[in-house]
N, CA, C and O atoms as a CHARMM CRD file, in Angstrom:
* protein
*
  196
    1    1 MET  N     -0.43800  80.09600 303.77900 PROA 1      0.00000
    2    1 MET  CA    -0.43000  80.00900 305.21400 PROA 1      0.00000
    3    1 MET  C     -1.68000  80.69600 305.74300 PROA 1      0.00000
    4    1 MET  O     -2.03700  81.77800 305.27800 PROA 1      0.00000
    5    2 PRO  N     -2.33900  80.08600 306.69800 PROA 2      0.00000
    6    2 PRO  CA    -3.55700  80.68100 307.24800 PROA 2      0.00000
    7    2 PRO  C     -3.29100  82.03900 307.88400 PROA 2      0.00000
    8    2 PRO  O     -2.19700  82.30100 308.38300 PROA 2      0.00000
    9    3 ALA  N     -4.29500  82.88800 307.86000 PROA 3      0.00000
   10    3 ALA  CA    -4.16700  84.21800 308.45000 PROA 3      0.00000
   11    3 ALA  C     -3.83500  84.10800 309.93000 PROA 3      0.00000
   12    3 ALA  O     -4.33800  83.22500 310.62400 PROA 3      0.00000
   13    4 GLY  N     -2.98900  85.00500 310.40500 PROA 4      0.00000
   14    4 GLY  CA    -2.62500  85.02200 311.81200 PROA 4      0.00000
   15    4 GLY  C     -1.45500  84.13100 312.17900 PROA 4      0.00000
   16    4 GLY  O     -0.95100  84.21800 313.29900 PROA 4      0.00000
   17    5 ARG  N     -1.00700  83.27800 311.27200 PROA 5      0.00000
   18    5 ARG  CA     0.13600  82.41100 311.55400 PROA 5      0.00000
   19    5 ARG  C      1.39000  83.00200 310.92900 PROA 5      0.00000
   20    5 ARG  O      1.36000  83.49900 309.80300 PROA 5      0.00000
   21    6 LYS  N      2.48200  82.94600 311.66100 PROA 6      0.00000
   22    6 LYS  CA     3.75500  83.44500 311.15600 PROA 6      0.00000
   23    6 LYS  C      4.61800  82.26200 310.74500 PROA 6      0.00000
   24    6 LYS  O      4.56900  81.20900 311.38200 PROA 6      0.00000
   25    7 PRO  N      5.41600  82.42200 309.67800 PROA 7      0.00000
   26    7 PRO  CA     6.30900  81.32400 309.29300 PROA 7      0.00000
   27    7 PRO  C      7.35000  81.08300 310.37700 PROA 7      0.00000
   28    7 PRO  O      7.79600  82.01900 311.04100 PROA 7      0.00000
   29    8 LYS  N      7.72700  79.84000 310.54800 PROA 8      0.00000
   30    8 LYS  CA     8.71200  79.47700 311.55200 PROA 8      0.00000
   31    8 LYS  C     10.07400  79.29400 310.88700 PROA 8      0.00000
   32    8 LYS  O     10.18700  78.58900 309.88400 PROA 8      0.00000
   33    9 ALA  N     11.09600  79.92000 311.43700 PROA 9      0.00000
   34    9 ALA  CA    12.45500  79.78300 310.91000 PROA 9      0.00000
   35    9 ALA  C     12.97900  78.38100 311.20800 PROA 9      0.00000
   36    9 ALA  O     12.62200  77.79600 312.23000 PROA 9      0.00000
   37   10 PRO  N     13.82100  77.83500 310.33100 PROA 10     0.00000
   38   10 PRO  CA    14.41600  76.53000 310.62000 PROA 10     0.00000
   39   10 PRO  C     15.23600  76.60200 311.90100 PROA 10     0.00000
   40   10 PRO  O     15.88000  77.61400 312.17500 PROA 10     0.00000
   41   11 SER  N     15.21300  75.53900 312.67500 PROA 11     0.00000
   42   11 SER  CA    15.94900  75.54400 313.93700 PROA 11     0.00000
   43   11 SER  C     17.44300  75.31000 313.73100 PROA 11     0.00000
   44   11 SER  O     18.25700  75.86700 314.46800 PROA 11     0.00000
   45   12 THR  N     17.81600  74.50200 312.75200 PROA 12     0.00000
   46   12 THR  CA    19.23900  74.25800 312.48100 PROA 12     0.00000
   47   12 THR  C     19.46700  74.04500 310.99700 PROA 12     0.00000
   48   12 THR  O     18.53300  73.76100 310.24700 PROA 12     0.00000
   49   13 GLY  N     20.68400  74.18200 310.59100 PROA 13     0.00000
   50   13 GLY  CA    21.06700  73.90100 309.20900 PROA 13     0.00000
   51   13 GLY  C     21.91400  72.65600 309.10500 PROA 13     0.00000
   52   13 GLY  O     22.67000  72.49300 308.14800 PROA 13     0.00000
   53   14 ASN  N     21.79300  71.75900 310.10000 PROA 14     0.00000
   54   14 ASN  CA    22.65500  70.57900 310.11800 PROA 14     0.00000
   55   14 ASN  C     22.53200  69.72100 308.86800 PROA 14     0.00000
   56   14 ASN  O     23.49900  69.06500 308.48200 PROA 14     0.00000
   57   15 GLY  N     21.39600  69.71000 308.24200 PROA 15     0.00000
   58   15 GLY  CA    21.23700  68.93000 307.02100 PROA 15     0.00000
   59   15 GLY  C     22.05800  69.46600 305.86000 PROA 15     0.00000
   60   15 GLY  O     22.32500  68.74500 304.89800 PROA 15     0.00000
   61   16 LEU  N     22.45500  70.71800 305.94500 PROA 16     0.00000
   62   16 LEU  CA    23.25300  71.35400 304.89100 PROA 16     0.00000
   63   16 LEU  C     24.72200  71.47600 305.25900 PROA 16     0.00000
   64   16 LEU  O     25.53700  71.84700 304.41400 PROA 16     0.00000
   65   17 ALA  N     25.07300  71.17600 306.48900 PROA 17     0.00000
   66   17 ALA  CA    26.40700  71.46100 307.01900 PROA 17     0.00000
   67   17 ALA  C     27.53900  70.79700 306.24400 PROA 17     0.00000
   68   17 ALA  O     28.62000  71.37700 306.14500 PROA 17     0.00000
   69   18 ASP  N     27.33500  69.61200 305.69500 PROA 18     0.00000
   70   18 ASP  CA    28.42300  68.89200 305.03100 PROA 18     0.00000
   71   18 ASP  C     28.52900  69.16700 303.53500 PROA 18     0.00000
   72   18 ASP  O     29.39600  68.60500 302.86400 PROA 18     0.00000
   73   19 ILE  N     27.67200  70.01000 303.01300 PROA 19     0.00000
   74   19 ILE  CA    27.74900  70.36000 301.59000 PROA 19     0.00000
   75   19 ILE  C     28.93400  71.28900 301.37200 PROA 19     0.00000
   76   19 ILE  O     29.13800  72.22700 302.14200 PROA 19     0.00000
   77   20 VAL  N     29.71800  71.03200 300.32600 PROA 20     0.00000
   78   20 VAL  CA    30.87900  71.85000 299.99400 PROA 20     0.00000
   79   20 VAL  C     30.63200  72.51100 298.64500 PROA 20     0.00000
   80   20 VAL  O     30.30900  71.84800 297.65900 PROA 20     0.00000
   81   21 LEU  N     30.79100  73.83500 298.62100 PROA 21     0.00000
   82   21 LEU  CA    30.59100  74.62100 297.39900 PROA 21     0.00000
   83   21 LEU  C     31.76000  75.57000 297.21700 PROA 21     0.00000
   84   21 LEU  O     32.42900  75.92300 298.18800 PROA 21     0.00000
   85   22 PRO  N     32.01700  75.99200 295.97100 PROA 22     0.00000
   86   22 PRO  CA    33.09800  76.96700 295.75800 PROA 22     0.00000
   87   22 PRO  C     32.65400  78.36800 296.17300 PROA 22     0.00000
   88   22 PRO  O     31.49400  78.74200 296.00200 PROA 22     0.00000
   89   23 ASP  N     33.60000  79.13800 296.72400 PROA 23     0.00000
   90   23 ASP  CA    33.30200  80.53500 297.04700 PROA 23     0.00000
   91   23 ASP  C     33.57100  81.40600 295.81500 PROA 23     0.00000
   92   23 ASP  O     33.82200  80.89000 294.72600 PROA 23     0.00000
   93   24 HSD  N     33.51800  82.70800 295.99400 PROA 24     0.00000
   94   24 HSD  CA    33.67800  83.62800 294.87300 PROA 24     0.00000
   95   24 HSD  C     35.07500  83.59800 294.26200 PROA 24     0.00000
   96   24 HSD  O     35.27500  84.11400 293.16300 PROA 24     0.00000
   97   25 GLU  N     36.05000  82.99800 294.96200 PROA 25     0.00000
   98   25 GLU  CA    37.40900  82.86900 294.43100 PROA 25     0.00000
   99   25 GLU  C     37.72500  81.45000 293.96400 PROA 25     0.00000
  100   25 GLU  O     38.84700  81.16300 293.54700 PROA 25     0.00000
  101   26 GLY  N     36.72500  80.56300 294.03700 PROA 26     0.00000
  102   26 GLY  CA    36.91200  79.18800 293.58600 PROA 26     0.00000
  103   26 GLY  C     37.40500  78.22600 294.65200 PROA 26     0.00000
  104   26 GLY  O     37.63800  77.05400 294.35300 PROA 26     0.00000
  105   27 HSD  N     37.57300  78.68600 295.89200 PROA 27     0.00000
  106   27 HSD  CA    38.00700  77.81900 296.98400 PROA 27     0.00000
  107   27 HSD  C     36.81300  77.06900 297.56000 PROA 27     0.00000
  108   27 HSD  O     35.73000  77.63400 297.71600 PROA 27     0.00000
  109   28 ASP  N     37.02000  75.78600 297.87600 PROA 28     0.00000
  110   28 ASP  CA    35.94200  74.99000 298.46400 PROA 28     0.00000
  111   28 ASP  C     35.64000  75.46700 299.88400 PROA 28     0.00000
  112   28 ASP  O     36.55100  75.71400 300.67500 PROA 28     0.00000
  113   29 VAL  N     34.34900  75.59300 300.19400 PROA 29     0.00000
  114   29 VAL  CA    33.89500  76.01700 301.52200 PROA 29     0.00000
  115   29 VAL  C     32.81400  75.04600 301.98200 PROA 29     0.00000
  116   29 VAL  O     31.83600  74.80800 301.27300 PROA 29     0.00000
  117   30 ARG  N     32.99700  74.49200 303.16700 PROA 30     0.00000
  118   30 ARG  CA    31.97800  73.63400 303.77700 PROA 30     0.00000
  119   30 ARG  C     30.93100  74.54800 304.40100 PROA 30     0.00000
  120   30 ARG  O     31.27100  75.41100 305.21000 PROA 30     0.00000
  121   31 LEU  N     29.65900  74.37000 304.03400 PROA 31     0.00000
  122   31 LEU  CA    28.62100  75.28100 304.50000 PROA 31     0.00000
  123   31 LEU  C     28.54400  75.35300 306.02000 PROA 31     0.00000
  124   31 LEU  O     28.32500  76.43400 306.56600 PROA 31     0.00000
  125   32 GLY  N     28.71500  74.24900 306.71000 PROA 32     0.00000
  126   32 GLY  CA    28.64700  74.24900 308.16300 PROA 32     0.00000
  127   32 GLY  C     29.70000  75.13600 308.80200 PROA 32     0.00000
  128   32 GLY  O     29.50100  75.62700 309.91300 PROA 32     0.00000
  129   33 ASP  N     30.82700  75.35000 308.11600 PROA 33     0.00000
  130   33 ASP  CA    31.85900  76.23500 308.64800 PROA 33     0.00000
  131   33 ASP  C     31.39700  77.68600 308.65300 PROA 33     0.00000
  132   33 ASP  O     31.89800  78.48600 309.44300 PROA 33     0.00000
  133   34 LEU  N     30.46100  78.03700 307.79600 PROA 34     0.00000
  134   34 LEU  CA    29.99700  79.41500 307.71400 PROA 34     0.00000
  135   34 LEU  C     29.20200  79.82400 308.94300 PROA 34     0.00000
  136   34 LEU  O     29.22800  80.99300 309.32800 PROA 34     0.00000
  137   35 TRP  N     28.49700  78.89000 309.56700 PROA 35     0.00000
  138   35 TRP  CA    27.69100  79.23800 310.74400 PROA 35     0.00000
  139   35 TRP  C     28.18700  78.52500 312.01400 PROA 35     0.00000
  140   35 TRP  O     27.42300  78.34600 312.96300 PROA 35     0.00000
  141   36 ALA  N     29.43600  78.12900 312.02800 PROA 36     0.00000
  142   36 ALA  CA    29.99400  77.45300 313.20300 PROA 36     0.00000
  143   36 ALA  C     30.05300  78.37700 314.41600 PROA 36     0.00000
  144   36 ALA  O     29.84200  77.93300 315.54500 PROA 36     0.00000
  145   37 GLU  N     30.33500  79.64500 314.19200 PROA 37     0.00000
  146   37 GLU  CA    30.49400  80.57900 315.31100 PROA 37     0.00000
  147   37 GLU  C     29.45900  81.69300 315.34200 PROA 37     0.00000
  148   37 GLU  O     29.34000  82.39600 316.34500 PROA 37     0.00000
  149   38 ARG  N     28.70300  81.86500 314.24800 PROA 38     0.00000
  150   38 ARG  CA    27.69100  82.92500 314.20200 PROA 38     0.00000
  151   38 ARG  C     26.66000  82.58000 313.13000 PROA 38     0.00000
  152   38 ARG  O     26.92200  81.71600 312.29300 PROA 38     0.00000
  153   39 PRO  N     25.51000  83.22200 313.13300 PROA 39     0.00000
  154   39 PRO  CA    24.49400  82.95900 312.11300 PROA 39     0.00000
  155   39 PRO  C     25.00900  83.30100 310.71600 PROA 39     0.00000
  156   39 PRO  O     25.89000  84.14500 310.55300 PROA 39     0.00000
  157   40 ALA  N     24.45300  82.64200 309.73100 PROA 40     0.00000
  158   40 ALA  CA    24.82700  82.89900 308.34100 PROA 40     0.00000
  159   40 ALA  C     23.57200  82.90000 307.47700 PROA 40     0.00000
  160   40 ALA  O     22.58300  82.24200 307.79900 PROA 40     0.00000
  161   41 ALA  N     23.62400  83.63900 306.38800 PROA 41     0.00000
  162   41 ALA  CA    22.53200  83.65700 305.40400 PROA 41     0.00000
  163   41 ALA  C     23.10100  83.21100 304.06900 PROA 41     0.00000
  164   41 ALA  O     24.15400  83.68600 303.64500 PROA 41     0.00000
  165   42 LEU  N     22.40800  82.30300 303.41300 PROA 42     0.00000
  166   42 LEU  CA    22.81800  81.85600 302.08300 PROA 42     0.00000
  167   42 LEU  C     21.97300  82.56300 301.04300 PROA 42     0.00000
  168   42 LEU  O     20.74800  82.61100 301.15200 PROA 42     0.00000
  169   43 VAL  N     22.62700  83.10500 300.04300 PROA 43     0.00000
  170   43 VAL  CA    21.93600  83.82600 298.97600 PROA 43     0.00000
  171   43 VAL  C     22.31000  83.16700 297.65400 PROA 43     0.00000
  172   43 VAL  O     23.48900  83.01000 297.33700 PROA 43     0.00000
  173   44 TRP  N     21.30400  82.78900 296.89600 PROA 44     0.00000
  174   44 TRP  CA    21.54100  82.15200 295.60600 PROA 44     0.00000
  175   44 TRP  C     21.23200  83.15900 294.50100 PROA 44     0.00000
  176   44 TRP  O     20.13500  83.71400 294.44400 PROA 44     0.00000
  177   45 LEU  N     22.19500  83.38500 293.63900 PROA 45     0.00000
  178   45 LEU  CA    22.01400  84.28800 292.51000 PROA 45     0.00000
  179   45 LEU  C     22.12200  83.49500 291.22700 PROA 45     0.00000
  180   45 LEU  O     23.00100  82.64600 291.08200 PROA 45     0.00000
  181   46 ARG  N     21.25000  83.76600 290.32300 PROA 46     0.00000
  182   46 ARG  CA    21.30300  83.10500 289.02700 PROA 46     0.00000
  183   46 ARG  C     22.14300  83.93600 288.08400 PROA 46     0.00000
  184   46 ARG  O     21.94400  85.14400 287.96500 PROA 46     0.00000
  185   47 HSD  N     23.07300  83.29900 287.42100 PROA 47     0.00000
  186   47 HSD  CA    23.96500  83.98800 286.50300 PROA 47     0.00000
  187   47 HSD  C     23.46700  83.79600 285.06700 PROA 47     0.00000
  188   47 HSD  O     23.25600  82.67100 284.61300 PROA 47     0.00000
  189   48 TYR  N     23.29100  84.88000 284.38900 PROA 48     0.00000
  190   48 TYR  CA    22.91300  84.82700 282.97000 PROA 48     0.00000
  191   48 TYR  C     24.13400  85.20700 282.16800 PROA 48     0.00000
  192   48 TYR  O     24.62700  86.33000 282.28200 PROA 48     0.00000
  193   49 GLY  N     24.62100  84.30900 281.37300 PROA 49     0.00000
  194   49 GLY  CA    25.76600  84.70400 280.56400 PROA 49     0.00000
  195   49 GLY  C     26.47800  83.55200 280.09800 PROA 49     0.00000
  196   49 GLY  O     27.48000  83.68800 279.39500 PROA 49     0.00000
């Protein structure tokens, strides 16, 4: 990125809203439900084992 320019945050996560993934207990969670009422951050961890 050129000097003096700041990265721009995505305006919406609508492209990800319909993806369904298991939570830490194995229950399906629709990603859009996570930020329906407040902001959400997705963190991806790689599992070695």
